[in-house]
C-alpha positions in Angstrom: -21.7 -0.6 14.5 -18.2 -0.2 13.3 -15.7 -3.0 13.4 -13.2 -2.5 16.3 -9.7 -3.8 16.3 -8.8 -7.2 14.7 -12.2 -8.6 13.7 -13.0 -12.0 15.2 -16.6 -12.3 13.9 -16.1 -12.5 10.1 -13.9 -15.3 8.8 -10.5 -14.5 10.4 -9.9 -18.2 11.1 -10.6 -19.1 7.5 -8.5 -16.2 6.3 -5.5 -17.4 8.2 -5.8 -20.9 6.8 -5.9 -19.4 3.3 -2.9 -17.2 4.1 -0.9 -20.1 5.4 -1.6 -22.2 2.3 -0.6 -19.4 -0.1 2.0 -17.5 1.9 4.5 -20.2 2.3 4.2 -21.5 -1.3 7.0 -19.1 -2.0 9.2 -20.2 -4.9 9.5 -23.9 -4.2 8.1 -26.9 -5.9 5.5 -26.1 -8.5 5.6 -22.4 -7.6 9.1 -21.8 -8.9 10.5 -18.3 -9.5 12.5 -17.5 -12.6 16.2 -18.2 -12.8 16.4 -20.7 -9.9 18.7 -23.2 -11.6 20.7 -20.5 -13.5 21.3 -18.5 -10.3 21.6 -21.3 -7.8 19.3 -19.3 -5.5 15.8 -20.2 -4.3 14.3 -17.0 -3.1 11.4 -17.4 -0.7 8.9 -15.0 0.7 8.7 -16.1 4.3 6.1 -13.6 5.4 4.1 -10.6 4.3 2.9 -8.2 7.0 0.7 -5.2 7.0 2.2 -1.8 8.1 -0.1 1.0 9.3 0.6 4.0 11.6 4.1 2.6 12.4 2.5 -0.7 13.6 3.1 -4.1 12.0 0.3 -6.7 11.8 0.1 -10.1 10.3 -3.7 -10.2 10.0 -4.1 -7.4 7.5 -7.2 -5.2 7.9 -7.5 -2.1 5.8 -9.6 0.8 7.2 -11.3 2.4 4.3 -13.3 5.2 5.9 -12.1 8.0 8.2 -14.5 8.5 11.1 -14.5 10.9 14.1 -13.2 9.6 17.4 -15.2 10.6 20.5 -13.2 12.6 23.0 -13.5 12.3 26.7 -14.0 15.1 29.3 -16.0 17.3 27.0 -13.3 17.6 24.3 -13.9 18.0 20.6 -14.1 14.8 18.5 -10.9 14.1 16.6 -10.5 12.6 13.2 -9.5 9.0 13.2 -6.0 8.4 11.9 -6.3 7.8 8.1 -3.5 7.2 5.7 -1.9 4.8 3.2 -1.6 1.2 4.2 1.8 -0.4 3.4 3.2 -3.9 3.5 6.6 -5.4 4.2 7.9 -8.8 3.0 10.5 -11.0 4.6 12.7 -12.7 1.9 15.2 -15.5 2.3 17.9 -16.7 -0.2 18.2 -20.4 0.0 20.5 -23.0 -1.8 19.1 -25.4 -4.3 17.0 -28.2 -2.8 19.2 -30.9 -1.4 22.4 -29.1 -2.1 25.3 -29.7 0.4 27.4 -26.9 -1.2 26.8 -23.2 -1.4 24.9 -22.8 -4.7 23.4 -19.4 -3.8 25.0 -16.0 -4.0 23.9 -12.6 -2.9 20.7 -11.4 -4.7 19.8 -7.8 -5.3 16.1 -7.1 -5.4 15.4 -4.0 -7.5 11.6 -4.0 -8.2 8.3 -5.7 -7.6 4.7 -5.9 -8.9 1.4 -6.1 -7.0 -1.8 -7.8 -8.0 -5.2 -8.4 -6.2 -7.5 -11.3 -6.4 -11.1 -11.0 -5.0 -12.0 -13.9 -2.8 -15.8 -13.6 -3.3 -18.2 -12.1 -5.8 -19.0 -9.2 -3.5 -15.5 -7.8 -3.6 -15.0 -5.4 -6.5 -11.9 -5.9 -8.6 -8.8 -3.8 -7.8 -6.4 -2.9 -10.6 -2.9 -4.4 -10.3 0.4 -2.5 -10.4 1.6 -4.3 -13.6 4.7 -2.3 -14.3 7.5 -3.2 -11.9 7.7 -0.7 -9.1 11.3 0.3 -8.3 12.6 -0.3 -4.8 14.2 3.0 -3.8 17.2 1.3 -2.1 18.1 -2.0 -3.7 17.4 -4.8 -1.3 20.4 -7.0 -0.6 19.5 -10.6 0.3 22.5 -12.6 1.4 22.6 -16.4 0.9 21.8 -18.9 3.6 24.4 -21.6 4.3 23.5 -25.2 3.3 21.6 -26.9 6.0 21.3 -23.8 8.1 18.5 -21.5 8.9 19.1 -17.8 8.5 17.3 -14.6 9.3 15.2 -13.4 6.4 15.8 -9.9 5.0 13.0 -7.4 5.4 11.9 -5.1 2.6 11.2 -1.4 3.1 7.5 -0.3 2.9 5.8 -1.6 -0.2 2.8 -0.2 -2.1 -0.3 -1.9 -0.8 -3.5 0.1 -0.2 -2.8 3.8 -0.6 -5.5 6.4 -0.6 -6.2 6.1 -4.3 -6.6 2.3 -4.0 -9.1 2.9 -1.1 -11.1 5.2 -3.3 -11.0 2.6 -6.1 -12.5 0.1 -3.6 -15.2 2.5 -2.6 -16.0 3.3 -6.2 -16.4 -0.4 -6.8 -18.7 -0.9 -3.8 -20.7 2.4 -4.0 -20.4 3.1 -7.7 -18.6 6.1 -9.2 -19.9 9.6 -8.6 -22.9 10.3 -10.8 -23.5 13.6 -12.6 -25.1 16.2 -10.4 -28.3 16.0 -12.4 -28.5 12.2 -11.8 -27.6 12.3 -8.1 -30.5 10.9 -6.1 -32.1 13.0 -3.3 -33.1 9.9 -1.2 -31.2 6.8 -0.1 -31.8 3.9 -2.5 -33.7 1.0 -1.0 -30.9 -1.4 -1.8 -27.3 -0.4 -1.3 -24.0 -1.8 -0.1 -23.7 0.4 2.9 -22.7 3.4 0.8 -24.4 5.5 -1.8 -24.4 8.9 -3.5 -26.8 11.5 -2.2 -27.7 15.1 -3.2 -26.9 17.2 -0.1 -27.1 21.0 -0.2 -26.6 21.0 -3.9 -23.6 18.6 -3.9 -23.4 14.9 -4.7 -21.7 13.4 -1.8 -20.9 9.8 -0.8 -22.8 8.6 2.3 -21.8 5.6 4.4 -23.6 3.3 6.7 -20.8 1.7 8.8 -23.1 -1.0 10.1 -23.8 -2.4 6.7 -20.8 -1.4 4.6 -19.9 -4.3 2.3 -16.6 -5.9 3.4 -14.0 -6.7 0.8 -11.8 -9.8 0.9 -8.7 -10.3 -1.3 -5.4 -12.1 -1.8 -2.6 -9.7 -2.5 0.4 -11.1 -4.5 3.8 -9.6 -4.6 6.4 -10.6 -7.3 9.9 -9.5 -6.6 12.6 -9.2 -9.3 16.4 -9.1 -8.9 19.7 -10.5 -10.0 22.6 -12.2 -8.3 26.3 -11.1 -8.3 26.8 -12.7 -11.7 23.9 -10.9 -13.3 21.6 -13.9 -13.4 17.9 -12.8 -13.1 15.8 -14.3 -10.4 12.3 -13.7 -9.1 10.0 -14.8 -6.3 6.4 -14.5 -5.3 4.4 -14.4 -2.1 0.7 -13.8 -1.2 -1.4 -12.9 1.8 -5.1 -12.5 2.6 -6.5 -9.1 3.6 -9.9 -7.5 4.3 -11.2 -4.0 3.6 -13.9 -2.5 5.8 -14.7 0.5 8.2 -12.6 -0.4 11.2 -12.7 1.4 14.5 -9.2 2.5 15.3 -10.2 5.1 17.9 -10.0 2.6 20.8 -6.4 1.7 19.8 -5.1 5.3 19.7 -6.3 6.1 16.2 -7.5 9.6 17.0 -5.6 12.2 15.0 
């Protein structure tokens, strides 16, 4: 059976504990960003949230297969909504630890990188975005006042799991498409819930939603910017996410 909604049966509790431990490491203590002392700003990633079909979610689950949603009253089945997954980060600009004066100044975030760390041996590796990705509209992060809490600044949509990255995951789980001459004409006895099969003269990828191997990862964003005096500063934040065949039909996911 397909996984419907936020999954409660496969490690969500443990995932949230891991997320909390990594997410709020931010750029403090031993996980310091670049340019903290020079700029006087301690940037901090306060949260990373998933963003899919105009809905924000803190427990990030990536639907990697498009299915058909059953339609009531004799209507035709509709394709499940299927598109890129995005993320958004909340970033705050704090003064130096213990400072009673305003050490921070406005920081302008101009780019970021993304990397993925598999959390178990079953999750195939995902290539990072090593080259800094430009932020289309420079993100302005104003400084917090000493001793005060301030509202973090929210980024625009960030690259996370687009269609190409979903295909990369499936290639890692199912294997890359074989040559037509090597495409099997019967399902292999052992598979990860997906395999290539010769169907009507074409080599197509076949899925078994009930046994598709779930992926589990830590995604890490590193943000780069500079303050009003041109001092470079960076910050890093991470979050756990899972990849699977999720049933979004019951939550209005029909196309």
